C-alpha positions as CSV (number, residue, x, y, z in Angstrom):
1,X,33.3,-28.4,13.0
2,X,32.8,-27.9,16.8
3,X,33.4,-24.1,16.4
4,X,30.7,-23.9,13.7
5,X,28.3,-25.7,16.0
6,X,29.0,-23.3,18.9
7,X,28.6,-20.3,16.6
8,X,25.3,-21.6,15.3
9,X,24.1,-21.9,18.9
10,X,25.2,-18.4,20.1
11,X,24.7,-16.2,17.0
12,X,21.3,-14.7,16.8
13,X,19.0,-15.9,14.1
14,X,17.9,-13.0,11.8
15,X,14.3,-13.4,11.0
16,X,13.1,-12.9,7.4
17,X,11.3,-9.6,7.3
18,X,7.8,-9.9,6.0
19,X,5.3,-7.0,5.4
20,X,2.4,-6.7,7.8
21,X,0.3,-4.9,5.2
22,X,-0.3,-1.2,4.5
23,X,0.1,1.3,7.3
24,X,-3.0,3.2,8.4
25,X,-3.9,6.9,8.8
26,X,-2.7,8.0,12.3
27,X,0.2,5.4,12.3
28,X,3.7,6.8,12.6
29,X,5.5,6.4,9.3
30,X,8.7,4.3,9.8
31,X,11.9,6.2,10.2
32,X,14.1,5.9,7.0
33,X,17.3,7.0,5.5
34,X,18.0,6.4,1.8
35,X,20.2,7.7,-1.0
36,X,18.7,10.0,-3.6
37,X,19.5,10.1,-7.3
38,X,22.7,12.1,-6.6
39,X,23.9,9.7,-3.9
40,X,23.1,12.0,-1.0
41,X,21.5,10.4,2.1
42,X,18.0,11.7,2.8
43,X,16.1,10.8,5.9
44,X,12.7,11.1,7.5
45,X,14.5,13.3,10.1
46,X,15.3,15.8,7.2
47,X,11.6,16.1,6.5
48,X,10.4,16.3,10.1
49,X,8.0,19.3,10.5
50,X,7.0,19.1,6.8
51,X,4.2,17.4,5.0
52,X,5.4,15.0,2.3
53,X,4.0,12.6,-0.2
54,X,6.1,9.4,-0.3
55,X,5.3,7.5,-3.5
56,X,6.6,4.0,-4.1
57,X,7.0,3.1,-7.7
58,X,7.9,-0.2,-9.3
59,X,10.5,0.6,-11.8
60,X,12.1,3.7,-13.3
61,X,11.3,4.6,-16.9
62,X,8.4,2.1,-17.3
63,X,5.1,3.4,-18.7
64,X,3.1,3.5,-15.5
65,X,5.8,4.9,-13.3
66,X,6.6,7.5,-16.0
67,X,2.9,8.5,-16.2
68,X,2.7,8.8,-12.4
69,X,5.9,10.8,-12.2
70,X,4.9,13.2,-14.9
71,X,1.6,13.8,-13.2
72,X,3.4,14.7,-10.0
73,X,5.9,16.8,-12.0
74,X,3.1,18.7,-13.8
75,X,1.3,19.4,-10.5
76,X,4.5,20.2,-8.6
77,X,3.7,23.9,-8.2
78,X,0.4,23.1,-6.6
79,X,2.0,20.6,-4.2
80,X,4.5,23.2,-3.3
81,X,1.8,25.9,-2.8
82,X,0.2,23.5,-0.3
83,X,3.5,23.0,1.5
84,X,3.9,19.3,0.4
85,X,7.3,17.8,-0.5
86,X,7.2,15.0,-3.0
87,X,9.6,12.0,-2.7
88,X,9.6,9.0,-4.9
89,X,11.0,5.6,-3.8
90,X,11.9,2.5,-5.8
91,X,14.4,-0.4,-5.7
92,X,16.3,1.2,-8.5
93,X,19.9,2.3,-7.8
94,X,20.7,6.1,-7.7
95,X,22.2,6.0,-11.2
96,X,19.0,4.7,-12.7
97,X,16.9,7.1,-10.7
98,X,19.2,10.0,-11.9
99,X,18.6,9.0,-15.5
100,X,14.8,8.9,-14.8
101,X,14.9,12.4,-13.2
102,X,17.0,13.9,-16.0
103,X,14.9,12.3,-18.8
104,X,11.6,13.4,-17.3
105,X,12.7,16.7,-15.7
106,X,11.4,15.7,-12.3
107,X,11.8,18.5,-9.8
108,X,11.7,16.1,-6.8
109,X,14.1,13.5,-5.4
110,X,13.9,9.8,-6.2
111,X,15.2,7.6,-3.4
112,X,16.8,4.1,-3.7
113,X,15.5,1.5,-1.3
114,X,18.0,-1.1,-2.5
115,X,17.6,-3.2,0.7
116,X,13.8,-3.1,0.3
117,X,13.5,-2.4,4.1
118,X,11.4,0.7,3.8
119,X,9.1,-0.9,1.3
120,X,8.6,-3.9,3.5
121,X,8.0,-1.9,6.6
122,X,5.5,0.3,4.8
123,X,3.6,-2.6,3.1
124,X,4.8,-1.7,-0.4
125,X,6.5,-5.1,-0.6
126,X,5.8,-8.5,0.9
127,X,9.4,-9.4,1.6
128,X,12.9,-8.3,1.0
129,X,12.9,-10.7,-1.9
130,X,10.3,-8.7,-3.9
131,X,11.5,-7.7,-7.3
132,X,9.7,-4.4,-7.3
133,X,7.8,-2.2,-4.9
134,X,4.0,-1.9,-5.2
135,X,2.5,1.4,-6.4
136,X,1.6,2.7,-2.9
137,X,1.8,6.3,-1.6
138,X,1.6,7.9,1.8
139,X,0.8,11.4,2.7
140,X,2.8,12.1,5.9
141,X,2.0,15.0,8.2
142,X,4.6,17.2,9.8
143,X,4.4,15.2,13.0
144,X,5.5,12.0,11.1
145,X,2.0,10.5,11.3
146,X,0.3,9.2,8.2
147,X,-2.5,11.5,7.0
148,X,-3.6,9.5,4.0
149,X,-2.9,6.1,2.5
150,X,-3.1,5.5,-1.2
151,X,-3.1,1.7,-1.6
152,X,-4.6,1.6,-5.0
153,X,-3.0,4.2,-7.2
154,X,-4.0,5.1,-10.7
155,X,-0.8,6.4,-12.2
156,X,-2.5,8.8,-14.6
157,X,-4.7,10.5,-11.9
158,X,-2.6,10.1,-8.8
159,X,-1.3,13.7,-8.5
160,X,-4.8,15.1,-9.0
161,X,-6.3,12.6,-6.6
162,X,-3.9,13.7,-3.8
163,X,-4.4,17.4,-4.6
164,X,-8.2,16.9,-4.3
165,X,-7.7,15.3,-0.9
166,X,-5.5,18.2,0.2
167,X,-8.2,20.6,-0.9
168,X,-10.7,18.8,1.2
169,X,-9.0,17.5,4.4
């Protein structure tokens, strides 16, 4: 009993992580490292020097997420022509994301934020207890700073909305 009391006094208290809201254009996007649908670790350092669209989606193979993913897939060549990498993020595990990629023929990676840490730090979830991420996207510039925030995403027009913004910076 005495040991437990001593441990309670000397061990650090880990605070519950709460989101502080969406990040803003000009903010540095948080560093991250997550597994993709093949189980390979992908990190923000891997994308340094590139522009990328990081889109949080609530759940693989649901109607809204499928519509959003299909839109990005269908406009993939235009994103590539503009030098933009597309990366999806959800709380789904890599196996579920792999099935989503295979079913929909997505040419981009889907990452698994199973700890919910990235979603919380980016304002796509209020806490690590959130059941799903919010539909939020960030356009991140080559220097790692946020170029554009999409806090209210229409799944059926998101790809075209982003491409329109890229055409008129």
